[in-house]
Every structure is written in C-alpha cells, then in structure tokens.
Phi, psi and omega in degrees: 000132179275151177252155176293149179306126181261176176299324178299313180299315182296322179293317179299325179287312183291330181282349178095357183294325177289316180298321180281355174083025176300324177209144180276156188295320181298303177302324178297315179300319179296319180294321178293324177295319179292322177300315179296321179294320179300317182291334179280316187269348179234078186290333181281142187296324183297309181292316181301315183293323177297316180293324177293323176298318179298326181285316187272347185299332177240022184299316186280328190256331181249332175263318176273194187245015189267154176225165180237135181198051349278343177288154179283139178210163182277132175256208180291137181289132175251108180270340180228117181226138174278084184299321181298319181295317178300314180296313182298318178301318181290322178297316180296324177293321177298318179298318178296320179296319180294324177296321178294320181297321180297334181276347183264160178290137181290124183259344182147174182263172180232133175232139182241128179241140178258126180181176180276123182298339180285348175228042188294332180298318178296321178297315181294314182295323178300331181259020172084011180256113184260336185211138176233150186249345178203147180210152174216140180212159174230083182291167176295164177254158178285082183209172182276067182232104182270102184294330180291332178290323180295337181242014186299318182296315180294319179299319180289319183298324180268007175067024173284333173234131180232351179213170176297328179297326178296316179296316180299320180298320178295313183297323183290344176262016180243152173297132184291129181215004179203161188292333180281000178246019180261134181232153184297337181276355183295137181224015182293340176305328183301335185281347182236021182298333184265006182263102186299317185298319181290315183290330175297318178297313180297321179295321179296317177296322180297321177296320179292336182282342184301127179087352179282133182243356185272151171049225184249029186306322183295344181266356182305310180296329178295320178302314181300312182292317181293324180297306183291329174296319178294322178291327175297317177299320180297313180298319178299320183288308185292334179300328184287346180246003180265136179290154175304136180073007175293150180254146178224116179260125181242115183266114183220156180246146170295161182221156174214037186283336185258095179059025178076008181284125185287129177245106180282080191304310184298317180298314182292322177294326176299320178298317180294316183297325181295339176267005183237022176096014179240163166234147179280111181275326181193157172231108187260129175291115185274312177191169173238139181224155180265125181292163179293334175234138181093163184250345183287132180292140178258131183269142174242131185240156166255109179275114183263115181251146175238130179290127180272137180294149181304323181294323180292321180296321182291000000 
C-alpha cells in the first residue's frame, strides 16, 4: 500500500536527495509505509525504536542507492527493493543478538547523552556524573569528512532534520573537521594561538592555498586551527571530571588531506592535552591504512593520556 507524500518525503525531495538518487521513489515509499505501520503497531518507544533501527540500519545501502568508500557516494539505482525482507532480516538479527546477550554475565548499563564534546563536563554533570575513572574516544580528524552527510538520509527519514537550519544546528555542536562545517561565528582558533607547531602547519597550508579557486580550499587552514582549538576545549572540559591518575585513550589518525601536507594528529593533540591536566603515557600504533589518494600509508594511533593530580601539576 502506498502512502500519501509526507513531510519526510517532501524534505527528501526538496533537499535534492531524491533528485540526486540517494534513494529511489519506489523503495522510499515502501520504507515510509513501513515506518508508519511501526508507529501504529508499536506505541511504546522502546519497541518502536528497536524496529525503526532495524528499518534504517540498511536504509542508505540496501534500500537506497548509496555506498561507502570511505566517503558516501551514489551507486546503482534500485527502483525495486523488497523493503520488508530487508527489515525482517534485521529484526531477526536483533533477536539473535539479544539472545546472546541474555546468556552473558551482566557487565553494566549503558547511558547515552547528546551534547557538544567541547563542553562534555557540563553534559556529564547535568546527568549526575561528577567523576570518571577511564574514558576512550575516537574524535574526528582534520580532514574533509562530513559525518552529517554520511547519515543525512537516516536523519531525514527519522525527522531529526527537516530544514537546512536543522543540519546547521547539528554541525555547530560538533568539533570542526571539514570545510563545510566552518561558520563565521567560530572562535576555537583563539585556543591555539600560542601553539607554534599547529600554526606552522596551518600557515604552510595557507601558502599552498594561494591562487587556488576551487571548492573550499581557502578554508583549509581554518579547519586545522578550528579543529585543534576545539580539541583543546574538549581536553580542558573533560579534565575537570577525571579522577587523578585516570586514563583517557584517544584514537586518532594522521592526515595528509590538504595538499599532501602531513598532520601528525596524535602528536599535536598530546601537546594540547599536556596543557590541560594530562601527561602523555604512551602513543600506540593502532593501524596503518592507505588513503584514497596517494600511496604513503597513514598511521592511526591510540594516544594514552593520564590525568595528573593537581598537587603534581602545581
């Protein structure tokens, strides 16, 4: 059964995702009909959300036409998709996963908070968490990778974004890591003005940008400064809720996205962290990967930080 065009359908059409072929109209209508049925037959949020996850987990790649490599791009158009089969397969997999979990020893609960990582201490305290003893994160890298674009179809399908302002609002609460996420009101650069190593890199990229007229090249040095400034804010914030001698593992990759200039992300972040109440305990090579352009392997590290006690810092 087809459904009448909804606000979701109109946004996907008006935003250009349908025209660009992110998802074909037939499969989209079927997915929207299933979404409406889920909301009718599963009124409680817990059950409804599980079923919606089963629906959207393959929305872009098996129902839609998108592929990842690693950036999202359009693949072959699918005009006819058995949306119910895709959904049913995912629901059955969720049930199998839940059965496995029931057989294991309970290790603890999970809580998810939404907020800006640059002010994470406030987010944690608002939710009753005053002190943490260990943390691990994988922040974005200073590269042209727009994470909101990779999930744009799912965000629109679930009505988390209905206008351009919604997308802008999400981006403005993220650490800057690409040119499409830079805004005139950004001021994180102010936090790294005294860091010679970071500014030398940004200045070098700026020199390479001279005379370039394509894309967002002129914003490349701004991305570098805003990224490390945002990470400095993050370290300052999380440091205030970490116990003395607590460990924090930060998984980040080096980059060479801007004119091939090497950015040693973990090393530079270590410098920032040391000014925010941490010491670098170790830098572990996590993996090496080959970039989409160029032949030189890019290293990814786990930066292991230890919170220094206030007396020691003094």
